[in-house]
N, C-alpha and C positions, 0 to 999 in steps of 0.2 A: 502818892502817885510817884512813879518812877521818872527819872529825868531822861529826856531823849538822848540817844547815843550821838557821838560825834559825827558819824557818817549821815545820820538823819538831819542833823543841824546843817551840815555842808549842803546836802541835797535841797533842803528848804531854802537856804540862802541863795543858791544858784538859780533855782527855778522859782524865785520869789513871786509873790502875788502883786507886787507894786506896779503902778502904771508906767514908770520910767525904766523898767527893767529890760535891758536889751538882750540879756542872756536867755530869756525864755524861748524865743524862736530857734536859737542856736541849739539849745538842749532838745527841743522837739525834733528838729532835723536830725541830730545825732542819734536820738533814740530810734527814729524810723529807719535811718540808714543801717544801724547795727542790727535791727530786727530783720531787714531785707538780706543783709549779709549772712546771718545765721540761717535763714531760710534757704538761700541759694546753696550754701554749703551742705545742708541736709539733703536737698534734692540731688546734688552732684554725687554724694556718697551713696544714695539709694540707686542711682543710675549705674554707678561703677560696680556695685555688688551684683546687680542684675546682669550686666554684661559679663562679669567674671564667670558666672554660672553658664551662660551661653557659650563663651569661648572655651571653657573647660570641656563642655560636651562635644564641641567640634573637634578639638585636638584629640580627644579620645576616640571619636568616630573615624578620623583618618588614620590613627595609629592602632591603639588597643589599650585595654585596661592593664594588660600584662604581656611582656614580651620575654620569651625564653630563648637565650642564645648560648652557644657553647662557652665554657669557661676557658678563656685564654686572654693574653695581653694585647691582642689585636684590636685596636681602636677604630680601624677603617671599616668600610662597608664590605670588604672582601674577606670576611671571616669564614670559618668552616661552617657548613650547613648542619642543621640538627637532623639526625637520622629519623626519618618518619616511621620506621618499623621497629623502633627501640621499645623496650619494656616500659620505659618511663612515659612515653607518648601513649602507649596502650593503657597504662594506669590512669593517665589524665582523662582519657576518653570514658573511662568507667566512673569517674567522679560525677555524681548528680548535680553538684553546684556549678559545674562548668557547662555553659550552654553551647559553646561553639569553639572549635579549635581550627585555626586557619594557618596554613603554611604560606609564607610569602618569600619572595626574593628581592633584594635591593641591589641596584647597580648605579654608581655615580656616572655622570656624563656631563657634557658641555654643549650648550646651545649657543650658536654663534649667528649673529645677524650682521648686517652691513656695518653697523657702528657700535655694537655691544657684544660682550661675551658674558653668559650667565651660567653658573653651575646648577645642575639639576640632579635629582635623585629619582630614578625610575623604580617603581614598585611593581613587581610581577605578582599576579594573583592567580589562583587556581580556578577550576570550574565550579568548585563548591563554595566560592567566596560569597559571603553574605553582603549583598550590594544594596540593602535597604537604605543605609545611610548615604551612600553615594547618590542614589536616585534623588534623595531629598536635598542634598547639599550642593550638588553640581547644577549650574545653570548654563544656558547657552548665551 
């Protein structure tokens, strides 16, 4: 018969079966509290992963999966527009993997109230804008 390991010996000693052993309730409380802590951490990780997918979908809905801008060093919103009649845009429209191409314009602005000033970005959209996401996402 194999001899019990050192950790098994310590565990039996702490949670001993004796009548005067005061450590038994403490060990029970600590085991229950560790189990509850692990359970709460697993639940919080599951919630965060679920919200991550939801937030990613909303960000993509308000912007897009892909944005094409002219190649320049201008980091502001006042960049050169993309030519809508270029051969590049025509080739994109012929691609069967692209479901929709939307041209937008952005302009920075400032909204001022009596006691606050906030920066905003206005997004201009065309008549052919696919508004299905906006109808679902915006509420009154």
